[in-house]
C-alpha positions as CSV (number, residue, x, y, z in Angstrom):
1,M,-37.7,-75.2,31.2
2,A,-37.5,-73.0,28.1
3,G,-33.8,-73.2,28.1
4,I,-33.8,-77.0,28.3
5,I,-36.2,-77.2,25.3
6,F,-34.3,-74.9,23.2
7,L,-31.0,-76.6,23.9
8,A,-32.4,-80.1,23.1
9,V,-33.8,-78.9,19.8
10,F,-30.5,-77.1,18.9
11,L,-28.4,-80.2,19.8
12,C,-30.6,-82.6,17.8
13,V,-30.5,-80.1,14.7
14,M,-26.6,-80.0,15.0
15,T,-26.5,-83.9,15.1
16,G,-28.8,-84.0,12.1
17,I,-26.6,-81.7,10.1
18,G,-23.6,-83.8,11.0
19,I,-25.3,-86.9,9.5
20,W,-26.4,-85.0,6.5
21,G,-22.7,-83.7,6.1
22,M,-21.3,-87.2,6.2
23,K,-23.1,-88.1,3.0
24,K,-21.4,-85.2,1.3
25,T,-17.9,-86.0,2.7
26,K,-16.0,-88.5,0.5
27,T,-12.6,-86.9,0.1
28,L,-10.0,-85.2,2.3
29,G,-10.8,-82.0,0.4
30,D,-14.5,-82.4,1.2
31,F,-13.8,-83.0,4.9
32,F,-11.2,-80.2,5.5
33,L,-12.5,-77.6,3.0
34,G,-16.1,-78.6,2.1
35,G,-14.8,-79.2,-1.5
36,R,-14.1,-75.5,-1.8
37,S,-17.7,-74.8,-2.5
38,M,-18.8,-72.4,0.2
39,G,-20.9,-69.4,-0.9
40,P,-20.9,-65.9,0.7
41,W,-23.4,-66.3,3.4
42,V,-22.0,-69.5,4.7
43,S,-18.4,-68.3,4.4
44,A,-19.1,-65.2,6.2
45,A,-21.0,-67.0,9.0
46,A,-18.1,-69.5,9.3
47,Y,-15.5,-66.7,9.7
48,G,-17.6,-64.8,12.1
49,T,-18.7,-67.5,14.4
50,S,-15.2,-68.9,14.6
51,Y,-13.9,-65.3,15.4
52,F,-16.2,-65.1,18.5
53,S,-16.7,-67.7,21.3
54,A,-17.4,-68.1,25.0
55,V,-13.9,-66.7,25.5
56,L,-15.2,-63.3,24.2
57,F,-18.7,-63.3,25.8
58,I,-17.7,-64.8,29.2
59,G,-13.9,-63.9,29.7
60,F,-13.0,-60.9,27.5
61,A,-16.4,-59.2,27.9
62,G,-16.4,-59.6,31.6
63,T,-12.7,-58.6,32.1
64,Q,-12.4,-55.7,29.6
65,G,-15.9,-54.5,30.4
66,W,-15.2,-54.1,34.1
67,Q,-11.6,-52.9,33.7
68,F,-11.9,-50.7,30.6
69,G,-15.6,-49.6,30.7
70,L,-16.7,-48.1,27.5
71,S,-13.0,-48.1,26.3
72,A,-13.5,-51.6,25.5
73,L,-15.7,-50.6,22.6
74,W,-12.5,-49.8,20.6
75,I,-11.8,-53.6,20.6
76,A,-15.1,-54.1,19.0
77,L,-14.5,-51.6,16.4
78,G,-11.1,-53.0,15.5
79,N,-12.3,-56.5,15.3
80,G,-15.1,-55.5,12.7
81,I,-13.0,-53.1,10.6
82,I,-9.5,-54.8,10.7
83,G,-10.3,-58.4,11.9
84,A,-13.2,-58.9,9.5
85,L,-13.3,-56.4,6.6
86,G,-9.6,-56.1,6.3
87,A,-8.9,-59.6,6.4
88,W,-11.4,-60.6,3.7
89,L,-10.4,-57.7,1.4
90,V,-6.6,-58.0,1.9
91,L,-6.2,-61.8,2.2
92,G,-9.2,-63.5,0.8
93,R,-8.8,-63.4,-3.0
94,R,-5.0,-64.1,-2.9
95,T,-5.4,-66.9,-0.5
96,R,-8.1,-68.5,-2.5
97,R,-6.1,-68.3,-5.7
98,M,-2.6,-69.1,-4.4
99,T,-3.6,-72.1,-2.3
100,Q,-5.4,-73.4,-5.4
101,N,-2.4,-72.8,-7.4
102,L,-0.1,-74.7,-4.9
103,D,-2.7,-77.3,-4.1
104,A,-2.4,-76.6,-0.3
105,M,-5.2,-77.2,2.2
106,T,-3.5,-76.1,5.4
107,M,-1.2,-73.2,6.6
108,P,1.8,-75.6,7.0
109,E,1.2,-76.9,3.4
110,F,0.9,-73.4,2.1
111,L,4.3,-72.3,3.7
112,Q,6.0,-75.5,2.6
113,E,4.8,-75.1,-1.1
114,R,5.2,-71.3,-1.3
115,Y,8.7,-71.3,0.0
116,E,10.0,-74.8,-1.2
117,A,10.8,-75.6,2.3
118,K,10.1,-79.2,3.2
119,H,11.0,-78.9,7.0
120,L,8.8,-75.8,7.4
121,K,5.7,-77.9,7.2
122,P,6.4,-80.1,10.3
123,V,7.6,-76.9,12.3
124,A,4.4,-75.1,11.5
125,A,2.2,-78.1,12.2
126,S,3.9,-78.5,15.6
127,V,3.2,-74.9,16.5
128,I,-0.5,-75.4,15.5
129,F,-0.7,-78.6,17.6
130,F,0.9,-77.3,20.8
131,F,-0.8,-73.9,20.9
132,L,-4.3,-74.2,19.3
133,L,-5.2,-77.4,21.2
134,P,-5.0,-75.7,24.6
135,Y,-6.8,-72.7,23.1
136,S,-9.7,-74.9,22.2
137,A,-9.8,-76.1,25.8
138,S,-10.2,-72.6,26.9
139,V,-13.4,-72.4,24.9
140,F,-14.8,-75.5,26.6
141,K,-13.9,-73.8,30.0
142,G,-15.9,-70.6,29.3
143,L,-18.9,-72.6,28.1
144,G,-18.8,-74.9,31.1
145,H,-19.0,-71.9,33.5
146,L,-22.0,-70.5,31.6
147,F,-23.9,-73.8,31.8
148,E,-23.1,-74.0,35.4
149,A,-24.5,-70.5,36.1
150,V,-27.6,-70.8,33.9
151,F,-28.8,-74.5,34.3
152,H,-27.0,-75.2,37.5
153,I,-25.5,-78.2,35.7
154,P,-22.2,-79.2,37.4
155,Y,-19.1,-78.0,35.3
156,D,-18.1,-81.5,34.6
157,T,-21.4,-82.5,33.2
158,A,-21.6,-79.4,31.1
159,L,-18.2,-80.3,29.4
160,L,-19.4,-83.8,28.8
161,I,-22.5,-82.6,27.1
162,M,-20.4,-80.2,24.9
163,I,-17.8,-82.8,23.9
164,A,-20.5,-85.2,23.0
165,F,-22.4,-83.1,20.5
166,T,-19.5,-81.2,19.2
167,G,-17.7,-84.4,18.4
168,V,-20.8,-85.8,16.7
169,Y,-21.3,-83.2,14.1
170,L,-17.6,-82.4,13.6
171,I,-16.6,-86.1,13.1
172,L,-19.5,-87.0,10.9
173,G,-19.7,-84.1,8.7
174,G,-16.3,-82.3,8.7
175,Y,-16.1,-78.7,7.3
176,F,-19.4,-79.0,5.4
177,A,-21.3,-79.6,8.6
178,I,-19.3,-76.9,10.3
179,A,-20.1,-74.4,7.7
180,V,-23.8,-75.3,7.7
181,T,-24.2,-75.2,11.4
182,D,-22.2,-71.9,11.5
183,F,-24.9,-70.3,9.3
184,I,-27.6,-71.5,11.6
185,Q,-25.5,-70.5,14.7
186,G,-24.7,-67.1,13.1
187,I,-28.4,-66.2,12.9
188,I,-29.0,-67.2,16.5
189,M,-26.0,-65.1,17.6
190,F,-26.9,-62.0,15.6
191,F,-30.5,-61.8,16.7
192,G,-29.7,-63.0,20.3
193,A,-27.0,-60.3,20.8
194,A,-29.3,-57.5,19.6
195,A,-32.1,-58.7,21.8
196,M,-29.7,-58.9,24.7
197,I,-28.5,-55.4,24.3
198,G,-32.1,-54.1,23.9
199,V,-33.3,-55.6,27.1
200,L,-30.3,-54.7,29.2
201,S,-30.5,-51.1,27.9
202,S,-34.1,-50.8,28.8
203,R,-33.1,-51.4,32.4
204,G,-31.2,-48.1,32.5
205,G,-33.9,-46.2,30.6
206,G,-32.5,-46.6,27.0
207,L,-29.0,-47.0,25.3
208,F,-27.8,-43.5,25.7
209,E,-29.0,-43.1,29.2
210,M,-27.3,-46.3,30.0
211,L,-24.0,-45.3,28.4
212,A,-24.0,-42.1,30.4
213,K,-24.5,-44.0,33.7
214,V,-21.9,-46.6,32.8
215,R,-19.3,-43.8,32.2
216,E,-20.2,-42.0,35.4
217,N,-20.2,-45.3,37.5
218,Y,-16.9,-46.5,35.9
219,L,-15.0,-43.4,37.2
220,L,-16.3,-44.2,40.7
221,H,-15.7,-47.9,40.5
222,I,-12.1,-48.0,39.0
223,P,-9.5,-45.8,40.5
224,E,-7.3,-43.9,38.1
225,A,-4.4,-46.0,38.8
226,G,-6.2,-49.1,37.8
227,R,-7.5,-47.8,34.5
228,P,-5.9,-49.0,31.3
229,T,-3.4,-46.9,29.4
230,A,-3.8,-46.1,25.7
231,L,-1.0,-48.6,24.9
232,T,-2.9,-51.3,26.6
233,V,-6.1,-50.7,24.6
234,L,-4.3,-50.4,21.4
235,S,-2.3,-53.6,22.1
236,L,-5.6,-55.5,22.7
237,V,-7.1,-53.9,19.5
238,F,-4.1,-55.0,17.6
239,M,-3.9,-58.4,19.0
240,T,-7.5,-59.4,18.6
241,S,-8.0,-57.7,15.2
242,F,-4.8,-57.8,13.2
243,G,-3.8,-61.1,15.0
244,T,-6.6,-63.0,13.5
245,W,-4.8,-62.5,10.0
246,G,-2.2,-65.2,11.1
247,L,-4.6,-67.7,12.6
248,P,-5.0,-71.0,10.6
249,Q,-8.5,-71.5,11.8
250,M,-9.5,-68.2,10.3
251,T,-7.4,-68.2,7.1
252,Q,-8.8,-71.6,6.4
253,K,-12.1,-70.0,5.5
254,F,-10.6,-68.2,2.5
255,Y,-9.4,-71.6,1.1
256,A,-12.9,-72.9,1.1
257,V,-14.9,-70.2,-0.8
258,K,-16.5,-71.4,-3.9
259,N,-14.9,-68.6,-6.2
260,E,-13.4,-65.2,-5.9
261,Q,-16.7,-63.4,-6.6
262,V,-17.9,-64.6,-3.1
263,I,-15.2,-62.6,-1.3
264,S,-16.6,-59.1,-1.5
265,K,-20.1,-60.2,-0.4
266,A,-18.7,-62.3,2.4
267,A,-16.6,-59.5,3.5
268,L,-19.6,-57.1,3.9
269,V,-21.7,-59.7,5.7
270,T,-18.8,-60.6,8.0
271,T,-18.1,-57.0,8.9
272,I,-21.8,-56.3,9.9
273,F,-21.9,-59.5,11.9
274,A,-18.6,-58.8,13.7
275,L,-19.6,-55.3,14.6
276,V,-22.9,-56.3,16.0
277,I,-21.5,-59.3,18.0
278,G,-18.4,-57.4,19.2
279,F,-20.3,-54.4,20.3
280,S,-23.0,-56.4,22.0
281,A,-20.5,-58.4,23.9
282,Y,-18.3,-55.6,25.1
283,L,-21.3,-53.4,25.9
284,T,-22.7,-56.2,28.0
285,G,-19.4,-56.3,30.0
286,A,-19.3,-52.5,30.4
287,F,-23.0,-52.6,31.6
288,S,-21.6,-54.3,34.7
289,H,-20.8,-50.9,36.0
290,F,-24.6,-50.2,36.0
291,F,-25.7,-53.5,37.5
292,F,-22.8,-54.0,40.0
293,T,-20.8,-52.0,42.6
294,P,-17.2,-52.8,43.6
295,E,-18.8,-54.6,46.6
296,S,-21.4,-56.7,44.8
297,V,-19.4,-57.6,41.7
298,P,-18.6,-61.3,41.7
299,R,-15.4,-62.2,43.5
300,S,-13.4,-65.4,44.2
301,E,-12.9,-66.8,47.7
302,G,-9.7,-64.8,48.0
303,G,-11.6,-61.5,47.3
304,A,-10.2,-60.8,43.7
305,V,-12.9,-59.9,41.0
306,F,-14.0,-63.2,39.3
307,Y,-14.0,-61.9,35.8
308,D,-15.5,-65.0,34.2
309,R,-18.6,-64.7,36.6
310,I,-19.5,-61.2,35.8
311,V,-21.4,-61.8,32.6
312,P,-23.2,-64.9,33.6
313,A,-24.2,-63.3,36.9
314,L,-25.4,-60.1,35.0
315,L,-27.4,-62.0,32.5
316,T,-29.1,-64.5,34.8
317,S,-30.2,-61.7,37.1
318,Q,-31.5,-59.3,34.4
319,L,-33.0,-61.3,31.4
320,P,-36.3,-63.3,31.3
321,E,-36.0,-66.9,31.1
322,P,-36.8,-67.4,27.3
323,L,-34.2,-64.7,26.2
324,M,-31.7,-66.2,28.7
325,A,-32.2,-69.6,26.9
326,L,-31.7,-67.8,23.6
327,I,-28.4,-66.1,24.9
328,L,-27.2,-69.5,26.2
329,L,-27.7,-70.7,22.5
330,L,-25.8,-67.6,21.4
331,V,-22.7,-68.4,23.4
332,L,-23.1,-72.1,22.7
333,S,-23.3,-71.4,19.1
334,A,-20.3,-69.3,19.2
335,S,-18.3,-71.7,21.2
336,M,-19.1,-74.8,19.3
337,S,-18.2,-73.1,16.0
338,T,-14.9,-71.9,17.3
339,L,-14.2,-75.2,19.0
340,S,-14.9,-77.3,15.9
341,S,-12.7,-75.0,13.7
342,L,-9.9,-75.3,16.2
343,V,-10.1,-79.1,16.5
344,L,-10.4,-79.4,12.7
345,V,-7.2,-77.4,12.1
346,S,-5.4,-79.1,15.0
347,S,-6.2,-82.6,13.7
348,S,-5.1,-81.6,10.3
349,S,-1.7,-80.7,11.7
350,V,-1.3,-84.4,12.2
351,A,-3.4,-86.1,9.6
352,I,-2.4,-83.8,6.7
353,D,0.9,-82.1,7.6
354,L,2.8,-84.7,9.7
355,Y,1.6,-88.0,8.6
356,P,3.8,-89.3,5.8
357,S,1.3,-91.2,3.8
358,R,-2.4,-91.1,3.3
359,I,-2.6,-94.5,1.6
360,S,-3.0,-97.7,3.6
361,A,-0.1,-100.1,3.2
362,K,-2.5,-103.1,3.5
363,T,-5.3,-102.1,1.4
364,G,-3.9,-99.4,-0.9
365,K,-6.9,-97.3,-0.1
366,D,-7.0,-93.6,0.9
367,I,-7.4,-93.5,4.6
368,S,-7.1,-89.7,5.1
369,V,-10.7,-89.1,5.8
370,A,-10.8,-91.9,8.4
371,M,-7.8,-90.4,10.0
372,M,-9.1,-87.0,10.1
373,R,-12.2,-88.3,11.8
374,F,-10.4,-90.4,14.3
375,L,-8.0,-87.5,15.3
376,S,-10.8,-85.0,15.5
377,A,-12.3,-87.4,18.1
378,V,-9.0,-87.7,19.9
379,F,-8.5,-83.9,19.9
380,V,-12.1,-83.3,21.3
381,I,-11.3,-85.6,24.1
382,I,-7.9,-83.9,24.8
383,S,-9.6,-80.6,24.9
384,Y,-12.1,-81.9,27.4
385,L,-9.3,-83.4,29.5
386,I,-7.4,-80.1,29.5
387,S,-10.4,-77.9,30.4
388,R,-11.5,-80.6,33.1
389,F,-8.2,-80.7,35.0
390,Q,-6.5,-77.4,34.2
391,F,-3.0,-78.6,34.2
392,S,-0.8,-75.5,35.1
393,F,1.5,-75.9,32.1
394,I,-1.5,-76.1,29.7
395,V,-3.1,-73.0,31.3
396,T,0.1,-71.2,30.4
397,L,-0.1,-72.3,26.8
398,M,-3.6,-71.0,26.7
399,S,-2.4,-67.6,27.5
400,L,0.4,-67.8,25.0
401,S,-1.7,-69.3,22.2
402,W,-3.0,-66.4,20.3
403,G,0.2,-64.4,20.2
404,A,2.4,-67.5,19.6
405,V,0.4,-68.8,16.5
406,S,-0.2,-65.5,14.9
407,G,3.3,-64.2,15.7
408,A,4.7,-67.4,13.9
409,F,2.5,-67.3,10.8
410,A,1.2,-63.8,10.0
411,A,4.4,-62.3,8.5
412,P,5.4,-65.4,6.4
413,Y,1.8,-66.0,5.2
414,I,1.1,-62.3,4.3
415,Y,4.5,-61.9,2.6
416,G,4.0,-65.1,0.9
417,L,0.9,-63.8,-0.7
418,Y,2.3,-60.3,-1.7
419,G,6.1,-60.5,-1.7
420,K,7.7,-62.3,-4.7
421,N,11.2,-61.7,-3.3
422,T,10.5,-63.2,0.1
423,T,12.6,-66.2,0.6
424,K,12.7,-69.6,2.6
425,A,15.1,-68.2,5.0
426,G,13.0,-65.1,5.4
427,A,9.9,-67.3,6.2
428,Y,11.8,-69.3,8.8
429,A,13.0,-66.0,10.4
430,G,9.5,-64.8,10.6
431,L,8.1,-67.9,12.1
432,L,10.9,-68.3,14.7
433,S,11.2,-64.7,15.6
434,G,7.4,-64.3,16.3
435,L,7.2,-67.5,18.2
436,S,10.4,-67.1,20.4
437,L,9.5,-63.4,21.0
438,E,6.0,-64.2,22.3
439,I,7.4,-66.7,24.7
440,I,10.2,-64.5,26.0
441,L,8.0,-61.3,26.3
442,F,5.1,-63.3,27.9
443,F,7.3,-64.5,30.8
444,A,9.3,-61.1,31.1
445,L,6.3,-58.8,31.1
446,G,3.8,-61.3,33.0
447,P,0.4,-62.4,32.0
448,A,-1.1,-59.2,32.8
449,K,0.7,-57.6,29.7
450,S,0.1,-60.7,27.5
451,P,-1.6,-58.5,24.7
452,L,1.5,-56.2,24.6
453,A,3.7,-59.2,24.3
454,A,1.5,-60.7,21.6
455,S,1.4,-57.4,19.7
456,F,5.2,-57.2,19.5
457,A,5.4,-60.9,18.5
458,I,3.0,-60.3,15.6
459,A,4.6,-57.1,14.6
460,V,8.3,-57.7,14.7
461,P,8.4,-60.6,12.1
462,F,7.2,-58.1,9.6
463,A,10.7,-56.5,9.8
464,A,12.5,-59.8,10.2
465,V,11.1,-61.4,7.0
466,P,12.2,-58.8,4.6
467,L,15.6,-58.1,6.2
468,V,16.6,-61.8,6.0
469,S,15.1,-62.3,2.5
470,R,17.4,-59.4,1.4
471,F,20.5,-61.4,2.2
472,S,19.4,-65.0,1.3
473,K,18.8,-67.0,-1.8
474,A,16.0,-65.8,-3.9
475,P,13.0,-68.2,-4.8
476,S,13.1,-69.9,-8.2
477,P,11.3,-68.3,-10.9
478,M,9.4,-71.5,-11.8
479,L,8.0,-71.5,-8.2
480,L,7.0,-67.9,-8.4
481,D,5.2,-68.5,-11.8
482,K,3.2,-71.2,-10.4
483,A,2.4,-69.5,-7.1
484,F,1.4,-66.2,-8.7
485,A,-0.4,-67.6,-11.7
486,G,-3.4,-65.3,-12.3
487,I,-2.2,-62.7,-9.6
488,S,-1.1,-59.7,-11.4
489,I,0.3,-57.5,-8.7
490,A,2.9,-58.4,-6.0
491,I,5.1,-56.2,-3.9
492,K,8.8,-56.3,-3.0
493,P,9.4,-56.9,0.8
């Protein structure tokens, strides 16, 4: 009963924020970037809650917690230090300054303006559309499983509830509503995660006693041949930490900050948040070796370990109802934030990057905000359909999405911020090499080694971009003066 009450209050608050945000959303810049007016706490919450979703708490935590044991905590450490702190300090200030210099609101717009490459924008927008949309569906999927386990609500019904409320506050309030709700959701996530670890640790006599038992049981539960290699762990750390540096839904948060003074404060807050959430999620997954045996761990009808069921089964059996309700809100908060960011960026790939004109031919009025709202609704519905019917081709795209998008964008984006000699041809080389390498390696190595494939896809373009730039036409001095105005230091690729 407590869960139903908490959920109803939470969803009503989200809807109210959406209505409030609608009053503050007048222009395309308001809808997509909140008018570039976000402060440090809100910016930090927006980044952190977009980083972590049901995919982490349900899928990754269960999978890596059972397969890796306490070694999964290396992923949490990498996410906090590299994925959060490093991203803000290395990318934040230059992204805010350069996107303002170039009047760019999206990753495709930035790449087009930074490299004077008019065809790079539609190519980049297409990558976002084809790979981030399926990723948003995977967030729906994880959340549906948790609702099913906790409330015994049918999976289909849970998806419909999520699509309705996520759509309402996103479509009405745009990025302003997302940012405000992210702040509220971030508070729920932070304290909910800490309480979850506290209660679960008490079941084993305290945190340190629990860690010792998990380490001992892991060696008994997982045969040596089934334990991950150091390369597997490192590839997951790299993919989930450095990989965020090239994801448009994450870099968008840097575009939207109010000023550059916000960045150092946001970096600190985001890092603390990421460490608490990351360690809480992976610790919970690792605790499965205390609460389950190889015989009792959730399994599918075919007998394989059902990783998506491990954390829901653990939590529902060990947590009191009020705390379980709070944890549900924790995962719901993480998922709705990630989902809204993904949908916003995906819809922008059409409304901003692919649509040729933002002015109505009939009335002469700017229709960009109306189009963004319409496409956001369409993309939420498509995400629901993908997660509901699980088309095999789309499921493959879900697995490819992180490596494909970050592989395509990380090198052109980062060299664009720091390398004055990076050329248009170099940017194309980075995008195409990362994207193609991810697809080739994913199918060559198999889904089980997808983190390794993604790591290569992200890393190789950092060699391809400067190599091709060295032998191609240099960018114009006028472009460089405009892009690097107010930025005193640049590196040569």
